[in-house]
VEXKOLVO-912829 format. One record per residue: residue in three letters; x, y, z of N, C-alpha, C in turn. Coordinates in nm, 4 decimals. Last residue first. Layout:
BEGIN
{resn: ala	n_xx: X	n_yy: Y	n_zz: Z	ca_xx: X	ca_yy: Y	ca_zz: Z	c_xx: X	c_yy: Y	c_zz: Z}
...
***
This chain:
BEGIN
{resn: ser	n_xx: 8.6746	n_yy: -4.0441	n_zz: 6.8506	ca_xx: 8.7207	ca_yy: -4.0520	ca_zz: 6.9901	c_xx: 8.6069	c_yy: -4.0632	c_zz: 7.0865}
{resn: val	n_xx: 8.7549	n_yy: -4.1683	n_zz: 6.5361	ca_xx: 8.6462	ca_yy: -4.1357	ca_zz: 6.6279	c_xx: 8.6976	c_yy: -4.1485	c_zz: 6.7707}
{resn: asn	n_xx: 8.9326	n_yy: -4.2553	n_zz: 6.3466	ca_xx: 8.9498	ca_yy: -4.1194	ca_zz: 6.3997	c_xx: 8.8393	c_yy: -4.0765	c_zz: 6.4942}
{resn: ala	n_xx: 8.8489	n_yy: -4.5145	n_zz: 6.2799	ca_xx: 8.9835	ca_yy: -4.4926	ca_zz: 6.3324	c_xx: 9.0000	c_yy: -4.3558	c_zz: 6.3971}
{resn: leu	n_xx: 8.6229	n_yy: -4.6140	n_zz: 6.1642	ca_xx: 8.6067	ca_yy: -4.5451	ca_zz: 6.2918	c_xx: 8.7419	c_yy: -4.5133	c_zz: 6.3555}
{resn: asp	n_xx: 8.4936	n_yy: -4.6581	n_zz: 5.8645	ca_xx: 8.6240	ca_yy: -4.6339	ca_zz: 5.9247	c_xx: 8.6059	c_yy: -4.5517	c_zz: 6.0501}
{resn: leu	n_xx: 8.3061	n_yy: -4.8915	n_zz: 5.6941	ca_xx: 8.2998	ca_yy: -4.7910	ca_zz: 5.7988	c_xx: 8.4366	c_yy: -4.7786	c_zz: 5.8637}
{resn: thr	n_xx: 8.3251	n_yy: -4.9332	n_zz: 5.3407	ca_xx: 8.3498	ca_yy: -4.9839	ca_zz: 5.4756	c_xx: 8.3474	c_yy: -4.8660	c_zz: 5.5724}
{resn: trp	n_xx: 8.2029	n_yy: -5.0252	n_zz: 5.0220	ca_xx: 8.2108	ca_yy: -4.9242	ca_zz: 5.1260	c_xx: 8.2367	c_yy: -4.9913	c_zz: 5.2593}
{resn: thr	n_xx: 8.3562	n_yy: -5.1286	n_zz: 4.7277	ca_xx: 8.2845	ca_yy: -5.1696	ca_zz: 4.8477	c_xx: 8.3086	c_yy: -5.0657	c_zz: 4.9554}
{resn: glu	n_xx: 8.3280	n_yy: -4.9267	n_zz: 4.4322	ca_xx: 8.4044	ca_yy: -4.9904	ca_zz: 4.5379	c_xx: 8.3161	c_yy: -5.0262	c_zz: 4.6563}
{resn: ala	n_xx: 8.1872	n_yy: -4.7837	n_zz: 4.2506	ca_xx: 8.1747	ca_yy: -4.9281	ca_zz: 4.2399	c_xx: 8.2482	c_yy: -5.0013	c_zz: 4.3516}
{resn: ala	n_xx: 8.2569	n_yy: -4.5270	n_zz: 4.2951	ca_xx: 8.1157	ca_yy: -4.5611	ca_zz: 4.3137	c_xx: 8.0945	c_yy: -4.7114	c_zz: 4.3108}
{resn: pro	n_xx: 8.5284	n_yy: -4.5188	n_zz: 4.2223	ca_xx: 8.4907	ca_yy: -4.5216	ca_zz: 4.3638	c_xx: 8.3450	c_yy: -4.5582	c_zz: 4.3877}
{resn: asn	n_xx: 8.6175	n_yy: -4.7412	n_zz: 3.9602	ca_xx: 8.5499	ca_yy: -4.6186	ca_zz: 3.9983	c_xx: 8.5096	c_yy: -4.6254	c_zz: 4.1456}
{resn: ser	n_xx: 8.7138	n_yy: -4.9763	n_zz: 3.8641	ca_xx: 8.7981	ca_yy: -4.9056	ca_zz: 3.9597	c_xx: 8.7364	c_yy: -4.7743	c_zz: 4.0080}
{resn: ala	n_xx: 8.5277	n_yy: -5.0584	n_zz: 3.6798	ca_xx: 8.5431	ca_yy: -5.1401	ca_zz: 3.7995	c_xx: 8.6265	c_yy: -5.0690	c_zz: 3.9055}
{resn: ser	n_xx: 8.3554	n_yy: -4.7616	n_zz: 3.5681	ca_xx: 8.4527	ca_yy: -4.8689	ca_zz: 3.5532	c_xx: 8.4616	c_yy: -4.9458	c_zz: 3.6841}
{resn: pro	n_xx: 8.2110	n_yy: -4.4849	n_zz: 3.4044	ca_xx: 8.1908	ca_yy: -4.6018	ca_zz: 3.4892	c_xx: 8.2960	c_yy: -4.7088	c_zz: 3.4613}
{resn: lys	n_xx: 8.3062	n_yy: -4.1698	n_zz: 3.4019	ca_xx: 8.3363	ca_yy: -4.2901	ca_zz: 3.3258	c_xx: 8.3210	c_yy: -4.4112	c_zz: 3.4177}
{resn: val	n_xx: 8.0634	n_yy: -3.9193	n_zz: 3.4211	ca_xx: 8.1563	ca_yy: -4.0033	ca_zz: 3.4954	c_xx: 8.1802	c_yy: -4.1287	c_zz: 3.4138}
{resn: gly	n_xx: 7.8660	n_yy: -3.7682	n_zz: 3.3082	ca_xx: 8.0006	ca_yy: -3.7483	ca_zz: 3.2587	c_xx: 8.1066	c_yy: -3.8258	c_zz: 3.3343}
{resn: ala	n_xx: 7.6104	n_yy: -3.8212	n_zz: 3.3692	ca_xx: 7.6754	ca_yy: -3.7202	ca_zz: 3.4529	c_xx: 7.8190	c_yy: -3.6933	c_zz: 3.4084}
{resn: leu	n_xx: 7.5517	n_yy: -4.0298	n_zz: 3.2033	ca_xx: 7.4873	ca_yy: -3.9016	ca_zz: 3.1751	c_xx: 7.5477	c_yy: -3.7883	c_zz: 3.2573}
{resn: lys	n_xx: 7.7009	n_yy: -4.2318	n_zz: 3.3313	ca_xx: 7.7334	ca_yy: -4.1902	ca_zz: 3.1947	c_xx: 7.6766	c_yy: -4.0512	c_zz: 3.1646}
{resn: met	n_xx: 7.5604	n_yy: -4.2490	n_zz: 3.5773	ca_xx: 7.7013	ca_yy: -4.2110	ca_zz: 3.5747	c_xx: 7.7417	c_yy: -4.1607	c_zz: 3.4359}
{resn: arg	n_xx: 7.3092	n_yy: -4.3319	n_zz: 3.4890	ca_xx: 7.3228	ca_yy: -4.2055	ca_zz: 3.5630	c_xx: 7.4666	c_yy: -4.1575	c_zz: 3.5604}
{resn: ala	n_xx: 7.3749	n_yy: -4.5791	n_zz: 3.3734	ca_xx: 7.3217	ca_yy: -4.4706	ca_zz: 3.2898	c_xx: 7.3365	c_yy: -4.3364	c_zz: 3.3596}
{resn: tyr	n_xx: 7.4552	n_yy: -4.7227	n_zz: 3.6040	ca_xx: 7.5487	ca_yy: -4.7012	ca_zz: 3.4928	c_xx: 7.5030	c_yy: -4.5822	c_zz: 3.4081}
{resn: val	n_xx: 7.2136	n_yy: -4.7294	n_zz: 3.7415	ca_xx: 7.3276	ca_yy: -4.6587	ca_zz: 3.8007	c_xx: 7.4311	c_yy: -4.6269	c_zz: 3.6927}
{resn: arg	n_xx: 7.0562	n_yy: -4.8843	n_zz: 3.5560	ca_xx: 7.0173	ca_yy: -4.7487	ca_zz: 3.5954	c_xx: 7.1364	c_yy: -4.6696	c_zz: 3.6529}
{resn: gly	n_xx: 7.1855	n_yy: -5.0737	n_zz: 3.2804	ca_xx: 7.1694	ca_yy: -5.0532	ca_zz: 3.4239	c_xx: 7.1427	c_yy: -4.9074	c_zz: 3.4572}
{resn: val	n_xx: 7.0117	n_yy: -5.1665	n_zz: 2.9926	ca_xx: 7.1140	ca_yy: -5.0785	ca_zz: 3.0490	c_xx: 7.0830	c_yy: -5.0593	c_zz: 3.1970}
{resn: ile	n_xx: 6.9547	n_yy: -5.3921	n_zz: 2.7365	ca_xx: 6.9259	ca_yy: -5.3623	ca_zz: 2.8758	c_xx: 7.0432	c_yy: -5.2812	c_zz: 2.9300}
{resn: pro	n_xx: 6.8156	n_yy: -5.4319	n_zz: 2.4078	ca_xx: 6.9243	ca_yy: -5.3893	ca_zz: 2.4959	c_xx: 6.8742	c_yy: -5.3555	c_zz: 2.6373}
{resn: arg	n_xx: 6.6772	n_yy: -5.7312	n_zz: 2.2839	ca_xx: 6.6494	ca_yy: -5.5953	ca_zz: 2.3274	c_xx: 6.7617	c_yy: -5.5542	c_zz: 2.4225}
{resn: arg	n_xx: 6.6699	n_yy: -5.9982	n_zz: 2.1950	ca_xx: 6.7645	ca_yy: -5.9023	ca_zz: 2.1361	c_xx: 6.7257	c_yy: -5.7571	c_zz: 2.1630}
{resn: ala	n_xx: 6.5289	n_yy: -6.1748	n_zz: 2.3423	ca_xx: 6.4558	ca_yy: -6.1146	ca_zz: 2.2301	c_xx: 6.5397	c_yy: -6.0067	c_zz: 2.1596}
{resn: gly	n_xx: 6.6978	n_yy: -6.2263	n_zz: 2.5485	ca_xx: 6.6784	ca_yy: -6.3316	ca_zz: 2.4494	c_xx: 6.6064	c_yy: -6.2814	c_zz: 2.3253}
{resn: thr	n_xx: 6.8682	n_yy: -5.9082	n_zz: 2.5819	ca_xx: 6.7752	ca_yy: -6.0113	ca_zz: 2.6270	c_xx: 6.7691	c_yy: -6.1194	c_zz: 2.5192}
{resn: leu	n_xx: 7.2024	n_yy: -5.7930	n_zz: 2.6078	ca_xx: 7.0843	ca_yy: -5.8198	ca_zz: 2.5255	c_xx: 6.9983	c_yy: -5.9270	c_zz: 2.5908}
{resn: val	n_xx: 7.3536	n_yy: -5.5220	n_zz: 2.7869	ca_xx: 7.3385	ca_yy: -5.6649	ca_zz: 2.7590	c_xx: 7.2119	c_yy: -5.6808	c_zz: 2.6763}
{resn: phe	n_xx: 7.5949	n_yy: -5.2548	n_zz: 2.7652	ca_xx: 7.4581	ca_yy: -5.3066	ca_zz: 2.7716	c_xx: 7.4627	c_yy: -5.4570	c_zz: 2.7515}
{resn: glu	n_xx: 7.7807	n_yy: -4.9561	n_zz: 2.7790	ca_xx: 7.7741	ca_yy: -5.0983	ca_zz: 2.8096	c_xx: 7.6269	c_yy: -5.1396	c_zz: 2.8182}
{resn: trp	n_xx: 7.8423	n_yy: -4.7223	n_zz: 2.5210	ca_xx: 7.7652	ca_yy: -4.7591	ca_zz: 2.6390	c_xx: 7.7700	c_yy: -4.9110	c_zz: 2.6549}
{resn: his	n_xx: 7.9614	n_yy: -4.5857	n_zz: 2.2987	ca_xx: 8.0424	ca_yy: -4.6583	ca_zz: 2.3979	c_xx: 7.9693	c_yy: -4.6843	c_zz: 2.5298}
{resn: asn	n_xx: 7.8172	n_yy: -4.4922	n_zz: 2.0913	ca_xx: 7.8433	ca_yy: -4.3984	ca_zz: 2.2002	c_xx: 7.9120	c_yy: -4.4646	c_zz: 2.3199}
{resn: cys	n_xx: 7.7844	n_yy: -4.7140	n_zz: 1.9289	ca_xx: 7.8570	ca_yy: -4.5972	ca_zz: 1.8753	c_xx: 7.8960	c_yy: -4.4981	c_zz: 1.9852}
{resn: thr	n_xx: 7.6232	n_yy: -4.8726	n_zz: 2.1016	ca_xx: 7.7567	ca_yy: -4.9161	ca_zz: 2.0597	c_xx: 7.8408	c_yy: -4.7976	c_zz: 2.0126}
{resn: leu	n_xx: 7.3878	n_yy: -4.7196	n_zz: 2.1189	ca_xx: 7.4630	ca_yy: -4.7540	ca_zz: 2.2397	c_xx: 7.6064	c_yy: -4.7936	c_zz: 2.2062}
{resn: trp	n_xx: 7.3093	n_yy: -4.7157	n_zz: 1.8467	ca_xx: 7.3408	ca_yy: -4.5918	ca_zz: 1.9172	c_xx: 7.4271	c_yy: -4.6209	c_zz: 2.0399}
{resn: gln	n_xx: 7.2654	n_yy: -4.9929	n_zz: 1.8009	ca_xx: 7.3614	ca_yy: -4.9183	ca_zz: 1.7187	c_xx: 7.4049	c_yy: -4.7904	c_zz: 1.7900}
{resn: ile	n_xx: 7.0633	n_yy: -5.0404	n_zz: 1.9862	ca_xx: 7.1903	ca_yy: -5.1126	ca_zz: 1.9969	c_xx: 7.2987	c_yy: -5.0380	c_zz: 1.9199}
{resn: gln	n_xx: 6.8627	n_yy: -4.8803	n_zz: 1.8751	ca_xx: 6.9119	ca_yy: -4.8516	ca_zz: 2.0099	c_xx: 7.0488	c_yy: -4.9163	c_zz: 2.0299}
{resn: lys	n_xx: 6.8225	n_yy: -5.0164	n_zz: 1.6363	ca_xx: 6.8746	ca_yy: -4.8794	ca_zz: 1.6305	c_xx: 6.9291	c_yy: -4.8365	c_zz: 1.7667}
{resn: ser	n_xx: 6.7150	n_yy: -5.2516	n_zz: 1.7374	ca_xx: 6.8383	ca_yy: -5.2580	ca_zz: 1.6583	c_xx: 6.9035	c_yy: -5.1199	c_zz: 1.6459}
{resn: pro	n_xx: 6.4749	n_yy: -5.1591	n_zz: 1.8737	ca_xx: 6.5905	ca_yy: -5.2130	ca_zz: 1.9455	c_xx: 6.7204	c_yy: -5.2172	c_zz: 1.8654}
{resn: ile	n_xx: 6.3200	n_yy: -4.8560	n_zz: 1.8026	ca_xx: 6.3545	ca_yy: -4.9873	ca_zz: 1.7469	c_xx: 6.4817	c_yy: -5.0394	c_zz: 1.8142}
{resn: gln	n_xx: 6.3108	n_yy: -4.6021	n_zz: 1.9016	ca_xx: 6.2187	ca_yy: -4.7011	ca_zz: 1.9574	c_xx: 6.2591	c_yy: -4.8421	c_zz: 1.9175}
{resn: tyr	n_xx: 6.5668	n_yy: -4.3594	n_zz: 1.9737	ca_xx: 6.5097	ca_yy: -4.4646	ca_zz: 1.8883	c_xx: 6.4179	c_yy: -4.5570	c_zz: 1.9666}
{resn: gly	n_xx: 6.7046	n_yy: -4.1966	n_zz: 2.1378	ca_xx: 6.6277	ca_yy: -4.1317	ca_zz: 2.0327	c_xx: 6.5606	c_yy: -4.2305	c_zz: 1.9388}
{resn: thr	n_xx: 6.8432	n_yy: -4.2798	n_zz: 2.3609	ca_xx: 6.8975	ca_yy: -4.3117	ca_zz: 2.2282	c_xx: 6.8287	c_yy: -4.2354	c_zz: 2.1157}
{resn: ile	n_xx: 6.6878	n_yy: -4.1735	n_zz: 2.5739	ca_xx: 6.8332	ca_yy: -4.1536	ca_zz: 2.5678	c_xx: 6.8860	c_yy: -4.1733	c_zz: 2.4265}
{resn: thr	n_xx: 6.4272	n_yy: -4.2583	n_zz: 2.5103	ca_xx: 6.4558	ca_yy: -4.1156	ca_zz: 2.5300	c_xx: 6.6048	c_yy: -4.0880	c_zz: 2.5155}
{resn: ala	n_xx: 6.4575	n_yy: -4.5346	n_zz: 2.5053	ca_xx: 6.4191	ca_yy: -4.4655	ca_zz: 2.3818	c_xx: 6.4478	c_yy: -4.3161	c_zz: 2.3924}
{resn: leu	n_xx: 6.5117	n_yy: -4.5770	n_zz: 2.7741	ca_xx: 6.6142	ca_yy: -4.6103	ca_zz: 2.6754	c_xx: 6.5844	c_yy: -4.5422	c_zz: 2.5420}
{resn: glu	n_xx: 6.2658	n_yy: -4.5015	n_zz: 2.8799	ca_xx: 6.3862	ca_yy: -4.4285	ca_zz: 2.9166	c_xx: 6.4984	c_yy: -4.4525	c_zz: 2.8156}
{resn: glu	n_xx: 6.0948	n_yy: -4.6948	n_zz: 2.7713	ca_xx: 6.0733	ca_yy: -4.5534	ca_zz: 2.7378	c_xx: 6.1981	c_yy: -4.4708	c_zz: 2.7685}
{resn: asp	n_xx: 6.1915	n_yy: -4.9315	n_zz: 2.8906	ca_xx: 6.1959	ca_yy: -4.9154	ca_zz: 2.7445	c_xx: 6.1838	c_yy: -4.7682	c_zz: 2.7038}
{resn: ala	n_xx: 6.3807	n_yy: -4.8468	n_zz: 3.1861	ca_xx: 6.2577	ca_yy: -4.8893	ca_zz: 3.1196	c_xx: 6.2731	c_yy: -4.8646	c_zz: 2.9689}
{resn: leu	n_xx: 6.6978	n_yy: -4.9571	n_zz: 3.3046	ca_xx: 6.6147	ca_yy: -4.8545	ca_zz: 3.2425	c_xx: 6.4923	c_yy: -4.9173	c_zz: 3.1776}
{resn: thr	n_xx: 6.7199	n_yy: -5.1499	n_zz: 3.6091	ca_xx: 6.7497	ca_yy: -5.1267	ca_zz: 3.4679	c_xx: 6.6546	c_yy: -5.0209	c_zz: 3.4119}
{resn: glu	n_xx: 6.6241	n_yy: -5.1674	n_zz: 3.8603	ca_xx: 6.7696	ca_yy: -5.1550	ca_zz: 3.8476	c_xx: 6.8112	c_yy: -5.1287	c_zz: 3.7031}
{resn: ser	n_xx: 6.3240	n_yy: -4.9728	n_zz: 3.8997	ca_xx: 6.3948	ca_yy: -5.0912	ca_zz: 3.8551	c_xx: 6.5444	c_yy: -5.0631	c_zz: 3.8488}
{resn: gln	n_xx: 6.2052	n_yy: -4.8045	n_zz: 4.1814	ca_xx: 6.2621	ca_yy: -4.7962	ca_zz: 4.0477	c_xx: 6.3391	c_yy: -4.9236	c_zz: 4.0183}
{resn: phe	n_xx: 5.9064	n_yy: -4.7813	n_zz: 4.3610	ca_xx: 6.0299	ca_yy: -4.8557	ca_zz: 4.3431	c_xx: 6.0775	c_yy: -4.8417	c_zz: 4.1994}
{resn: glu	n_xx: 5.7585	n_yy: -4.5141	n_zz: 4.5346	ca_xx: 5.7663	ca_yy: -4.5902	ca_zz: 4.4098	c_xx: 5.9038	c_yy: -4.6547	c_zz: 4.3965}
{resn: met	n_xx: 5.5697	n_yy: -4.4875	n_zz: 4.8213	ca_xx: 5.7037	ca_yy: -4.4768	ca_zz: 4.7653	c_xx: 5.7139	c_yy: -4.5684	c_zz: 4.6446}
***
């Protein structure tokens, strides 16, 4: 079983943005309203779950159900 990183790989980010150069990736991400953080080397980092939501057309936010804490509700179990 292969483990996927919590962040997109360099190749994945290049596929999404269409650019290999980090400054161009940053420009694309900013223009397309994607959230990202920069490494010390000024390379953009994008979360995998965030990217999946964006690509699916879901607006990721703190109030999004995917971001809410899940709890088990056994109230209707008899």
